[in-house]
N, C-alpha and C positions, 0 to 999 in steps of 0.2 A: 703554510704550516698546518695543513689540515689532512686528516685521513678519513675517508669515507669508505665503507665496505658493506656489501650485502651478499648473502648467499640465499638462494631460494630453490626449493624443490617443488616442481610443478607436477601435480597429479592430474592427468587429463583423461582418465577413464571413469567408469563407474566406481564408487568406493566399495571396500570389503567390510548381547554384547555387554557383556559385563566388562567393567573397567579392569578388574583384577581377578587373576586366578589365585589358587592357594599359594602358589610359589611366589606370586607378586606381593604377598602380604605376610611373609613369614617373620618379619621384624628381626632379621638376623644382625643388622648393624644399627647402632645408635647414631643420632644425627651428626655429632662431631666427627665420628669415624667415617660416616657416609660422605661427608663433604670432603674429607681428606682423600678418600677413595675416588671420588668424582674428579678431583683435581689431578690425581696421579694418572688415572685412565685418560683424561683429556690431554695430558702432556705426551703420553706415549702415542696416542692417536695423532697428535700434532706432528711428531717426527716421522711417523709412518706416511702421512699424507705428503709431507715435504719431500721425502725420498721419492714417492711415486710421481709427484709433479715434476721433479727434476729429471726423472727418467723419461717422462713424456715429452718434455721440451728442454733437452739438455744444452741447447745453444742459445736460449733466449733469456731475457729478464724474467724474474718471477716476483710477484708480490700478491699476497693473499692474507686473509685472516682465518687461521685455523680455529680460533675462538668462535667466529661466526658460523663456519661450516659445522662445527661440533654442536652448537646450539640448535641449528636447523635439524640436524639428525637426531638430537634428543627428542624433539617434538615428534618425529617419526617413530622413535622407539617407544615413547609413552603411548602412542596410538596403536601400536602393533600387537599382534598375538601370534601364537603358534610358532612355526619355524622362523618366521620373519623376526620375531623377538630375538631368537638365538643368533641369527646371522648379524643383526645389528649390535647385539651385545658383544660379539666377537670383534666386529669392525670398530666399535667405539671403545674397546678395551675396558668394558665394565666388569668389575670383579664378580665372579659367580656367587659370592656370598652376599652381594648387594642386591636385594630384591627391588622390584619396581617401586613399591610404596616408599621405601627408604630413600631411593634415588630421587623420587619426586619431592620428598621433603627437603633433601639436600639442595635440589634445584631451586625450590621456593626460597629457602634460607639464603642461598647465594644471591638470588635476585633481590631480595629485601636488603641484604647487606650492601650490595653495589648501589642501590637506589638511595640508601641513607648514609653511606660513608664515603661518598665521592669527595675526593680532596679538591673541591672546586676552586679554592684559592690558588692552587698550584697548577692543576691541569684539569682537563675535562675528558671523561670517558663515559659514554653511555651506550647501552645495548638494549634492543627491544626485539621481542619475539612475537610473531603473529601466525595464527591459523586462520586463513581466509577460507571459509567453507561455503559451498553452494547452499543457498538458503532453504532448499528443499531436502537437504541431507538429513536423515534421521540420526542425530548425534545422541549417544548414550548420555543420560542426565548426569551421571557422576563425572564423566569427562567434561561435559559442558560446565559443570560447577567448578572443577579443578582449574580449567583453563578460562575462567570467566573474564580475566583481564586480557588474555591473548587471543581469544576467539572473536571473529567478526564475520557475520554472514554477508555474502555477496550473491547477486543474481548472475551467475556465470551462464546459465542456460539461455536466458532471454537478452542479456546485455553483456556479452563477453568483452566487447571493446571498452565499455565504461568500467568494467571490473578491472581490466588490465591497467587502465589509466589511473584508477584509484590506488592500486597497489604501487605503481611507479611513483605516484605523488607521495605516498606514505614513505617510501624509500628515500626520496629526495628530501623530505622534511626531516627525517631522523638523521640523515647524513649531511644536513645543511647544504643541500644542492651539490654535493660532491659526486654523487652517483645518480645519474638521470637515465630514464628509459631503460631500466634494468631488463624488463621482460619485453621481448620483441613483439611485433605486430601479430605474428603467427604463434606466439607462445601460449595463448589462452583461447579456447574455443568453447562451443556449447556443451561439450562433453566433460569439461573441467569440473572436478568436484572439490578440489582442495589445493591450496598453495601454502606450503610451510615456509616461513621466511624469518630471517634474522637480519637486522641492520645494526651496525656498530659504528661509533664515531669517536675519534680521539684527537685532542688538541693539546700539545704539550710544549712548554718553553724550556730550552736547555738551562740546566743549572749554571752552566758557564757558556754564555753566548759567544758566537763567532763574530768578531768585528767586521762589519760590512766592507770597510775600506781595505781590508786585507784580501778580499775575494778577488782572485785573478784566474784568467784562463791558463790551463796547462795541459800537458799531454796525458791522456788516458790510454793505456795499452789494452785494447780489446783482445788482441791475440799477438802472437809473435810476428804476424805479417800485417796487422792492421792497427792503426792508432788514430785518435781523434782529439780535438781540443775541447775541453769542458771547463766550466768555472769551478775552481776549487776553493772551499772555505778553509781558512787557516787560523790557528791559534796555538799558543804555548800556555800550558797550564798543568795543574796537578790532577792526574787521572789514575784510576785503576787500570793497570796494563800488565799483561803477562804473556808468556809464550807457553802454549800447551802442546806437548809433543804427541799426546794421544790423538788429538784432533789435527795436528799438523798446521797450526795457525798461530799468528799473533792475535791477541784478543784485547780489545779496548772497550771499556764501559763509558758511555756518555749518558749520565743521568739527567732526567728532566727535573725541573723544580718540584720539590716535594719528596723526591727520592723513592717514591713507591714504584715508579716505572723507569726503566732504563733502556737505551738502545745498546745492544752488544754487537760489535762488528768483528767478524772472524776473517782475517786476511791470511791466505796461504802464501807460501814462498812463490815469488814470481817464476822461478825455474820449474815449479811443479805444474805441469800442463793440466792435470786433472785435479788440481788442488781444491776447487770448490766442491766438486763431486765427492771427493774423499772426505771433506769436512761433513757434508750432509749425511753420507753413509755411516760415518763414525759417531754422529751426534746422538747419543742415547740419553734417556732421562737422567741416569746417574752422572754422566759426564757433564751435562748441562747444569745439573744441580751443583756439581763440584766447581764449575766456573762461577756460578752465581754466589755460592757460599764461601768460596775460597777467600781467606783473609789476607790476600796479598796487599802489600803496602802501596799507597798512592805514591806516585813519583812524577817528576816533571816530564812531560811528553810534548813533542812538537807534532801537532795533529793536522793532517791535510785530508779532507774528504770531499767528494763531489757534491755540488748543489744540484738537485734534480727533482723532477716530477715524473711519476710513472703511473699510468692507469692501465690495468690489465683485466682481461676476461679470460678465465681459465677453463680448460676442458674438464669440468668437474665430474661429469658422469663416468667417463672412462677411469678416472682416478678412483672414484668410489667403488667401481666394479673391481678394480685391482686390489683394493684393501678388504674386499669381502662383503661389500654392501650391494652387490648386484641384484639381490632379491627384490630390491625396490623397483627394478625396471623390467622384470621378466614376466609380468602379467599374472603371477601367482601369489603375490604378496598378501599377507593376512593382516588386516587392520581392524580386527574385531573389538579392540578396546575403544575404538572411536565410534563405530557404527555397526548396525546389523546388516547393512548392505554389503554385497560381496564384489569380487572382481576388481580389487583395487590395484592400480599400477601407476607408477610414476613414468612420465614420458622423458623428462630431462632434468638436469641439475645445472643451475646457473650461478656463477660467482663472479662478481666484479669487485675490484679494489683499486684504490687510488692513494698515493702518498706524495707529499711534497716535503722536501728536506731543504731548509734554508738556514740563514744565520741565526734566526730567532729560536727555531726549534723544529718540531715535526707536527704536522697536522695529519694525521695519519700517521774397501775403502780404507782399510787400515793402511796407514802410510808410515814408512820409516824414512827419515831424512835427517841430514846434518843441517841444522838451521844456521843460515848466514845472517840472521837479523837480530841476534842477541847483542845488546850493548856490551862491549868489552870493558867499558869504564862506566859503571852504574852512576857515578856522581854527575855525569853529563846527561842532558835530556835525551830520552829515547826518541826515535822518529817513527811515527805511524803515518805512512803515506799510502792512502788507498787509491793508487793510480792503476790498478788492474782488478779483475773481477773478484768480488767478495760476497760473503754471506752476512745478513744482518737480521736481528730479531728485536722486537719490542716486548720486553718481559715485565710482567706485573709481579712484584716480589711478594705481597701479602697472600696471594692465592697460588703462587708458583705457576702462573699461566703465561703462555705465549699469546699475546693479543694479535700481533701481526708479524710476518716474516717474509724474507725475500732474498733474491740474488740480483746483484747489480752487475750485469755483464757488458751491456752495450748501450752507450748513451744515445745512439741513433735509433734504437728500436722502441 
């Protein structure tokens, strides 16, 4: 019942200073409005990345943390200057009226709020950001002061192996050993100047647990021509359940204890071959908000979902280039808010994620169709049997944030 995830951006060249330009400190948005804007942009970024990943690996399982990827890229945005700021602003969907100083304040406020308002009696969610910098790098004093908690000097030049092991140990510690050996042996060298990283961990218990004695193996239909046996968790209970015709899906909410975080499962009609892709393509911030905020009645539902563990490493660099963050890798990036040294370039972007779904909980395109899964007699229990590919997200209600999301397509992968 654990989820561990980390995304890291590895800068393996020489680095590119004042911390703020005039546009960075215009004070255009007050803090509450800035935090709202931050969450709104993060959600749109989340869905853009989900769509890009699905296009990159359309036949495979997906699991990642858009929250973690966004946090890592925010560190890059705060460090950037010139045209790099603008490309990252567009990729991260940051409101043009939100200057860098206001966004930094919103970032710090969100960080403090998460650290002090974690609903620890019900679930555990923690997130940590790090800027591991070459100890000889001339970092701007104002940046060093702002990131005093996140910044840690390492001797990449003289001890790259030890630096890599230190970062991997930090990742393992934050994710409680769920993500190990994140950065490969050739991931850091003597020319590395900076590693930007986020690690996040979630452990939640279902508000309504699945009885272990009811878990039985049954058929999962990978495709029309292939099927396999997997253990299915089963229960009958009162859940939020609806059919959304804009998304072409049955939707089931499985809340975790505390009710701040829920898993939403989007199940397309079995007859719709591209049902998962259609859901992802049609999932906009407005439609997701409608799903979460819709006051549909709880009803009795017979639920059957697979019990599974998935660990994934995603081709993140290509995805970031697809959504407009390619400047990070082209050798011309401007990181003048971080250092006076120039010629900054990222070599790669790494993201690993792991999820285990069991009886206790979790530790970690437009389509027009006539739906055949509406209950014709609402007084009887609805049936939600996820025995073919589906989309799932872990949604944090207080911040309107998607912490983790994925597609379950093939139990054998």
